[in-house]
N, C-alpha and C positions, 0 to 999 in steps of 0.2 A: 829541220830548222827554218826553211822558207815558209812552211805551213804555220809555224808558230809566229814568225814575224808578220805574216799576212793577217793572221787572226788578231794580233795585237792592234794592227792598224785599223782593221774593221771595227773592233770594239771601241777604239778611241774615237771613231767617227760617230758612234751612237752611245755616248756616255750615260744617257738616261736609261736605255735598255740594259746596259751592263750593270748599272747600279742596282736596278730592281732585281735582276736575275741573281746577282751576287748576294743581295740582302735576303731574298727568299731562301737561297741555299744555305746561307750562314745560319738562318733561324733553324732550318730543318736539321742540318748537320750538327750545329751547336747543341740543340736539345738532345739529339740522339747520342752524341758523344758524352754529354753530361750524365745521362742516365746509364750509359755503358760503363762509366767510371764506377758507378755504384754496383752494377752487375759484376764488374771485375773484382771489386772488393769482397762481395758477398758470395758469388758463385764460382768464379774462375781463378782468382789469384791464389796461389798456394800460400800456406802459412809460412811466416818468415823464419823457419827452422830447417835444419838439414833433413833431407828426404821427407818432406811434409806429407807425401802420399801414404807413408807408412804409419803415421800417427793416428791412433784410434781411441775411441771411448767405448767402454763396455757398459751397457745399460740392461736392466731387467725389463722384460715385457710380460704383462699379466696374460696368462693363458686365456682368461675369460674375455679379454679385451685386447687382442693382438694389434689392433689399429689405434689403441689409446696411447696416451703419453708414456714415455719411458720413466722408470723409477730407479733410485739408487740400488746398488748391490749392498751386501753385508760385508763387513771387514773379514769375516770368516771366508767368504767367497774369494776375496783377494788372496788370502793366505793359501787357499787350496790351489788357485790358479798360479800363483807365484812358484809353488813347489812343483806342480806337475805339467804346466803348459809349455809346449815346445815351439809354439807359433810366434812367440814374442822375444825380442831382445831385452826389453825392460818392461816392467809393470810397476805402477805406483798408484796408491790410493790418494784421493783428495776429496774434501767435502766443504761446502760452504753452508751446510745446514747446521744451525746451532754453533756457529763459529764466532759469535760476538764475544769479545773479551774486553776487559778494562785494562788499559796500559798506563803505568806510572813510570816515572824516570825518564820520560821523553817530553818534557814540558808539562802543562797541566794534565791532570788525569782525564782521560777521554776514552770513549767506547770505540773500538776498532773491529774490523773483520780480520781475524787472524786465522788463516785457513790451515788446518792440520793436513800434512802431506807425508808421503812415504820417502824413504831414503833416496830412491832413484828418480825422484820427481824432476829435478833440474837436469840430471844427466840424460834423461829421456828426451829432452828438448835440445840437447847439445848447445846450451847457452851458458857462456861463462859469466860470472858476476863482474860488476864494475869495480867493486871493492871487496877485499877479503876472499871468502870461499863460500861454496854451498855445503850441503850436508855431507858428512863422511861417516864411515862405519863406527869410529870411536864415539861419535855423538849418541849412538843408541844406548850406550852404557852410562852416559852422563845425565845431567839434568836437562832443563828446557833449553833448546837451541832454536833460534829464529833467523830467518833471512828477510831483510826489509825490502819493500818495494821502493823504486826510485822516488816516487812522489812522496811517500811518507818520510823517507830520509831527508828530502829537501824541506818538507814542512816542519818536521819535528826537530831535526838536528841542523837545519840551515846549511845543508851540504857539507858538514864537517867530515873530512876524509879520515879522521882518526876515530871513527865511530866503531870499527870492528873491535871485538873483544869487550866492548862495554856491556854493562848489565842494565836490563830494564825488568819490569815486573808485569806479567800478564795475570790478572787477578792476584793471587798470592804466590804464583810461581816465579821464582827468580830465573830469568832467561839471559843467555849469552847471545849477543849479536854476532853471527858468523860472517855475514857479508851483506852486500847491497846489490840488487839486480839492476841492470841497465834499463833506461827508459823504454828501450825497444822490446823488452820482455813483457808480454801481456798475456794474461790468462783470465778466464771467466771466474767470478764477476769482476768488473772494473773497480769496484769498491774495496777490493782486497788491499790491505795495508802491509801485511807480512804473512810469511808462511812459517808454520811451526812443525818441527819434526815429530812424527808419531813414534814414540819409543815403546818398549815392552811395558813400561809403567804408565803409559797414557791411558785415560779412560776408554778410548776406542779399542786399544789392544787388550784391555782387561775384560771387556765384554764384547767379543767379536761378533757374536750372534745377533745382538741388538744394535750394533753400531752401523749406521747407514753411511756408505761412502760411494763416490764415483770411482771407478777403476779406469785408469788411462794407461796406454802402452804404446810401444813401437814394434810393429811387425818385423819379423825376420825377412831378409830378402827372399822373394819368391812365395812367401805365405800370402794367402788370399783371405778376404774378409769371411767368406763362406766357410772355409776350412777352420779358421780360428773360432768362428761361432760354434761350429760342431764340436770342436775340442773343449771349449770352456763349458758347453752344455753337458758333454759327457763326463767331465771331471766333477761337475756339480752333482750329477746324478750318482756318480760313484762314491761321493762323500757320504751318502746315506741319509742326508737330512731330508725331512718332510716338511713342506710348507704348510702353514695354517690353512685349513679348508677355506676355499674361496679366494685364496691369494696365491695360488700356484703361479710360479714365474719361470721364465726361460731367459738366459742371457743371450744378447745379440751384440755383435761387434759392428760399430759404425765408424765412418770417417770422422776424425776430430773436427776438421774444418766445417763439415756439414752440421755437426752437433753444436759447434759454437754459434752458428747462425740460428739453429733451432732454439737453443736455450735463451738466446738474446730476444727472440720473438718468433713464436711458432708460425706466424704468417709472413715472416720477413722474406723468405725466398719466393713465396707466391706474390707478395707485393712487388718485389723487384721485377719478377717475370712479367707481371701485368703491366707495369709502367713501361718496361722495355717494348712490349708488344704495342702499347699505345703510341709510343714515340716513333716506332717504325711506321705506323699509319700516318703520322704527321710528316715524316720524311717522304713517304710515298706520295702524299698529297703535294708536297713541295716539288717533287720531281715531275708530277703530272702538270703542275702549274707552269713549271719552266718549259716543259714540252709544248704546251700551248703557246707560250710566248715565242718559242723558237719557230713554231709553225707559222704564227703571224708574221714574224720577221722574214721568214723565207718567201712570203708573198711579196714583200717590199724589195726583195733581192732577186726576183725572177729575171729581170732584165740582165743584171750582172751575171747570174749563173748561166743564162742563155748565151751571152757573149763568150763565156769561158768554154761552153760546149761547142759553140761555133768555131772556136779557135783550136779545138781538138782535145779538150779535157774529157776524159772518160768518166763514167758514173762512179767508179771506185775512187777516182781522184777527188771528185766532189764530196763524196761521203767522208773521205779521210780529212778533207779540209774542214768540213762542217763539224765533225767530231772533235777535231783539234780545238776549234773555238769553244765547243761545249766543255771540253776537258779543262781549258783555261779558265772558264767561268766557274766550274765546280772546284778547281784548285783554289781559286781566290775565295770562293764560298767556304771551303774547308778551313782555310787560314782564319777567316773571320769567325767560323764556327768554333775553332779551337780557343780563340780568345773568349768568346761567349761561354764556352764550356768551363774554362778556367775560372771565370768570374762566378758562374753558377756553382761550381764545386766549392770555391771559397765561401760563398754565401751559405751553402749547405752545412759546411763545417762550423761556421760561426752561428748559424741558426740552431743547429743540432736538433732537428725536429723529432728524430727517432733514435732509439738505441741501435748501435751497430756492433757487430761481433768483434771481439778483440783480435789483434794481429795484423789486420790490413786496413790502414786508413784509406779513405776515398781521396784519390789524387788523379791528376792527369799525367799518368806515367807513360813510359815508352810503349807499352802495349795499347794503351788508350790512343796514343798518337798514331800508332800503326792502324788502329781501327778507323780513325778519322781519315787517314790517307786512303784506306780501302773504300771508305764511303765516297770520297771524291771521285774515284774511278767508277764505282758502281753508279753513282748519280749521273755521271757523264754518259754512261751507256744507256741507262734507263730513260734519261731525259732527252738525249740527243739522237739516239739511233733512229727512231721512227721519223722525227722531223727531217733528219738527214736523208733517209731513204725517199721520203716524199719529195723533198726539194730536188733530189738528184734526177728525178724523172721529168725534168723540165723539157718542154718542146721548144727549141730555139725559135722556130718560125712563128708559133702562136704567141710566145712571150714577147718577141720583138714587134709583132703586129699590134699587140695590145698595149705597147708601151706608151702610146699617146694618151690613153685613157686611164692608165694605172692598171695594176694587176687586178684580176678578178678572183673571186672565191669559187674555185672549182667544186663540183659536187663531192668528190672524194675528200678534198681538203676540208670542206665545211663539215662533212660527216665525221671526220676524225677529230676535229676540234670539239664538236658537240659531245662525242663519246668521252673524250678526256674530261670535259667539264662535268658530265654526268657522273664519271668515276669519282671526281672530287666530292660531289654531293653525297655519293654512296658511302665513301669512307668517313666523311665528316659526321654523318648521322650516327654511325656506329660509335664514334668517340663521344658524341653528345649524349647518346643514350646511356653509355657506361658511366660517364661523369654524372649525369643526372641521378642515376640510381645510387651511386656512392655518396653523393652530396646529400640526398634525401635520407639515406641510411644514417649518416652521421648526425643529421639534424634530429631525426627521431630518437636515436640512441642517446644523444645529449640532452634531449628535452624530457626524458623519462623521469618521473619522480623517484628519487633514490631512497625514499623513506627516512631521510635525514637531510638537514640543511647545512651545506658545507661553506656557504659564504660567510666571510668575516670570522672564520674559525682557524686557528693555527694550533699546531701540536709541537710539543717539546718532549724528546725522549729522555727519560731519567733511568740510569743504570746504577743500581745499588751494589756496591762491592760486597762479594760474598763473605769476605773475612770480617767485615765491619757490621754486617747485618745478617747475623747467623740464624736468626729465627723469625717467625712470622710476626711476633709482637714488635720487634725492632723495625721491621719493614713497614708494618701498619702505622707505627708512630710517625715515621717519615712522611708517609702519604697524607696522614691526618694533619701534620704540621704544615705541609705544602698547601693543602686546601684551605687551611685557616689563613694563610698569608696571601693567597691568590683567590679572592672572592669570585664566585660565579664560574669556577673551573671544575673539571672532573677528570678522573683517571680512567684509563682503559688499557688492558694489556695488549690488545691487538687492534690496530687501526683498520678502517675500511680501505679497500683497494690495494692491499699488499699481498693478497692470496694466503696470508697466514691463518685466516679464519677457517681455512679448509683443512686444517689439521684436525680431522674429525674423529669422533668417538662413537661407540655403540651405546645406545640409550636403553635402559630397562625401566618399565613401568610397573609399579607395585601391583601385585595381584595378577599379573599376566605372565605367561611362560617366558623363561629366559631365552634370549636370541640364540640361534644355533651357532656353533663355532664357525668363524669365517663370515658371519652375517655382515651385511654392508654397514660401514661406519658412516653415518650420515648427519651427525649432530656436532656442532661446534660449541665449545665452551668459551664464553667471553667473561672476563673479570672486570667489573666496573664499580665506580663509586656511585653514591646515591644520586648525584646531580647529572649523571651522564645523559639520561634521556632528555633532560631539560636543555642542557648545553647543545646537544645534537638535534634537538627538536624532533625526537622520536615520540610518536603519540602512544600514550598509555591507553589501551583499549578496554582493559578490565582489571580490577584488583588494584594493587599498589606495589611499590618497590620499598621495602622496609629500610629504615635507617639503622645501620649496624655500627658499633658492636652491641647495641641494645637487644639484638635478636637473641632469642632463647633457643632457637633451633636453626639448623642449616636450611637456608631458603634459596629460592631462585625465581626469576621471572623468565618466561618463555616468549617466543615470538609467534605470530599467527601461523607461519609455515609449520612449526612444530605442533601447534594446537590442531591444525587441520589434519596432520598426518597421524598423530597418536591419540587425539581426543576429538574425532570428527563430529560426534553428535552429543557431546557432553561438555559441561563446564570444567575446565582443567584446574581452576583455582581450588587449592586444598588437596589436590592429588599429590602423590609422591613418585619421584623419579630418581634414577641413579645413573651415574656416569662411571668413568674408569677408576676414580678414587674410592668407589664402593660406599660412599656416604649417601644416605637417603636425603633428598632435598624436597622441601615442601614448596609447591608452586604458589606464589602469592599474587601473581599478576600476569597479564598478557599484553605485549606491545606490538606495534606494527613491524612489518618486515623491513630490514635494511638490505638494499641490494649491494652486491659485491661482484668483483670481477672473477672470471675463471681464466687463469693464465693460458690454458690450452684450448679454450674456445673463446676467441677474441670478441666476436660479435654477439655476445650474450651478457645478460645480467643474471646473476644467480640469486635466488631467494632460498637460502639454506636454513634448515632448522637450527635456531640458536637457543642456548641456555645461558642467561645472564646471571652471574653469581656476584654477591658483594665482595669487593676486593679485600675487605677486612677478614672475611672468612677463609679465603684462599689467596694468600698474598704473594704475588710474583716478585722475582728479583729485579725486574725492569718493567716500566709502564710508561705510557704516553699521557702527558698532561694536555688536556684540550681546553682552550680558552677562547671565548667568543667576545669580540669587540673590545679588546684591551690592547694596550701598547706592549710591544715585545720586551723592551729593555727592562722595565720594572719586574716583569714576570721572571726573567732569567736571573735578575739580581736577587729576587726573593728566594728562588730555589737554591742558589749558591750560598745564600746566607745561612741556610739551615745546616748544611754540611759541605764545606768547600771541597771535600774529597770525593763527592759524588759527581761523576761526569754528567753534564747536561748538554744535549745537542743544540744546534741552532734551530730556530723556529722554522717550521714548514707549513705554509698555508694548506688547508685541507682541499681547497679548490684545485691546487696544483696536483694533488694525488688523483683527483677525478680526471683532470685534463690529461694526465699521463696515460690513463687507460685508453683515452680516445686518440692518443698520438698517432698510432699507425693508421686507423681509419681516416683521421683528418688529413694526414700526409697524402694518402692515396687519393682522397677526394680532391684535395687542393691541386696536386700535380696533374691528375687526370683532367680536372676542370680547366687548368691552364692550357693543356694540350688541346682540349676540345675547343677552347676559344681561339687558339692559333689556327686549328684546322678550319674553323668556321670562317675566320678572316681570309685564309688562303682560298677556300672554296668560293667565297663571295668575290674575291679578286679574279679568280679564274672564270667564273660565270660572267662577270662584267667584261673581261677581256674578250671572251668569245662573242658576246653580243655586240660589243663595240666594233670588233673586226667585221662582224657580219653586216651591221648597219652601214659601216664605212664602205663596204664593197657593194652595197645595194643602193647607194646614193642615186645612181642613174635610175633605178627602178622606182624609187620614191619620187624622184622628179617627174617621171611620167605619170605616176598616180595623181600627184598634185595637179599636173597639167590637165588631166582628165576629170578633175573635179573632186578628188578625195579630200576629206577633212583631216585636220591634224589629229583628231581623236581616232580616226580609222588607222592611221599609221602607228599611233601610240599603242593601240590595242594589238596591232599586228606583231609588233616587236615583243610586247609583253607576253602575248600568247606563245611565241617561240620560246621565251624564257621559262614560262610556266611548264611547257611541255618538257623542256630540258630538265627542269628541277623535279617535276613529277616523276619522270622515269627514274632519275637518280635516287629520289627519295623512296620510291617503291622498292627498287633493288636494295637500297641501303637498309631499309627496315627488315628485309629478309636476312641480310647478312648480320645486322645488329642483333636480331632476335637469336640467331645461332650463337653469336659471340657472348652476349650478355648472360646467357644461361650458365656460362662458366663462372659467373660472379656469385653464385648462390651462397657460398660459404662466407662471403664478404658483405652480405646484406643484413640489415636489421629492420624488422617490422615492415618489410616491403618485398614484393615478389619481383622477379626479373621481368615479368610481363605486365607490370603495373600500367594500366591504360593512361593514367594522368601524366606519368613521366613521358610515355611515348608521344602523347598528344602535345605535351609541353615542348619537347625538343623539336618535334616536327614544326610547331608553330614558330619557334625561334629561328630555325633554318629557313622557313618560308619567308619570314620578315626580312632576313638578311638577303635572301635571293631576290625579293621584291625590290629592295633598295638597289641591288646590283642591276636589276632590269630597268629601273626607272631612268637612270642616267642616260644609257644609250637610246632608250625609247624616246626620251624627251628631246635628245639631240636630233634623232631621225624626224620627229614631228616638226622640227623647225628648218628643214631643208628648203633652200630656195630653188624652185624648179628652173629658173633661168640659169643659175650657176651650174645646176646638176646636168642640164642638157646643152651646155655651151659647146662641148666637143662633138656633138652629134651633127 
């Protein structure tokens, strides 16, 4: 307690020093705590369900690509595992693929994501409904039964608590609402509005071999992931089914929390780990900066410490006192950092720059607060121990003898301060290099020509009810009427940037051998209206896109990627190809490539072989209307006037879809760039502090130099030379460290190598300019020393 009281009095006597030290620590601890709150939500915090460590997802891994992305299982697999697996307490299927349905009876008709799930789905999570009940065994023998999400219940039914047992329609199925889940229940994807029970009469159960589902479960106590994986693999082999050649698969059991993060964003965990590593660099720089400040302050306190030693204080007593002061500073910095972290987390949630996995919101929770408290202790030790040990070695005779002239910079003390300043430069260049590489990658990826022009284009999703539009002619008539009422528009069944275009098929060229069973499916089929290429500004390279239904034969336009692969040295126009529906298509033209995203390879643009077919010849049940340069409201009104029973989504700018693909890269680059700027500022301040202390202690020396005839420029160059040496050594060591660190960023870069010389030269130049500014101020002050004042005490 006396140490604490004395520390408070000491800091109160130097408010400027205390403020600067607390501010530096608040920045470092605040940034680290804010990033740790994301780490906690993504990597550490368990899912908000009972025994979350036992919740699992079972995915299939392709034997030919064991490191590739996981794929859904078949419903038949679920049935086999449910009957024979002993590693699980519960198993339940669920799928978000092809789960879009049209709901009526809950306000205006609208398209929703209604996820089919198994009977034990909610029991597996141990989550009670807010209203009503979840699925029960008698529901398997009844009709359609649904459980609503909390959000959909509030939006569609305005929170009516008498909603249970009411009827709604999904497509043409009359469904009974069994219950409403609480807002705390979250499952992937967030867009899910309700869950539909899979019954023996469901399409999934009627065709289990071809129905793709995810299988989720809860392990029995004591069961391991490895043992469960072996069991489901054995059961699958014992079932006697043979995969199609080239698509052999093996089931693997994964942690559900880990898979939630993966399906949200395959690079999310890597992104979070990268940012946490970067912010730890920032915190370390802040600690080094504070250590330098404490070293400088210990010089000013040499007489005080000498008096205490002369009065009998031991070295251990001095170290304890100095560490108490540092702990007080770091505690105040931690409190300020928690406030900054809370503001940063609130800003993150409001900004919502990237998708986050369901279940754990980003908050400053007790675990995060405990982390901040731990940082306070750690920073006190890292920042304060070395200065305290240095200061405790004071020689009372020398210190009191030098009291009249002020403290002097001893060789050890000066060397320590310079080493710490060089360490800040070394850490800063690593952050600057990483930020420079990521920023340049985003710029290059965002500036690539996409093969289409997304600016001033918006899309509207139109979902035609199956019961009202039973055949292709009815659906074609609706699309034709819509295009007549919205001039300059076009329909497409699959938009760019949604990954749906990668539902690929095997292509057959007339006159060539049929592909072998299991051959790679590499061609996407896109259904478009005649003006699609004009609206999207996709260039027609050769031939034409015919206006149908005047077409007398089945036709198609291909892109250059397909032409290069299948017709490398010939004109494809007039040739015949065939896809899964077995109809021969005559190629009438070739268009430029449209780039698209690959969900599992974030830093790439894909140019996949595309076959464009007239929407009138193969008419889908839903399509996106693309409109360029028009007002949204008249377009929506025109669509609804054709048939009020057809759900029409809100308009979505196409630019927003492209921006979403770049969301993770931009977030990484922006945050790492911010950390790099902060590190650069701290390094500049640290370098300035060391040179300012050095020049202050050398005032007597500079006075003698001036008295002996030295010019101002000589002293200026002397100080700057010292700063350049400091910066150069730190920069050289930092480039070595940065080179090793940035090589880990290879998978996060686009169009640039981790060793790009322009980036390295650029960040070195930026750091050099900041260092030069930090040198100039102390050097300028030293060059204006008055020799009379400097030598007055001699």
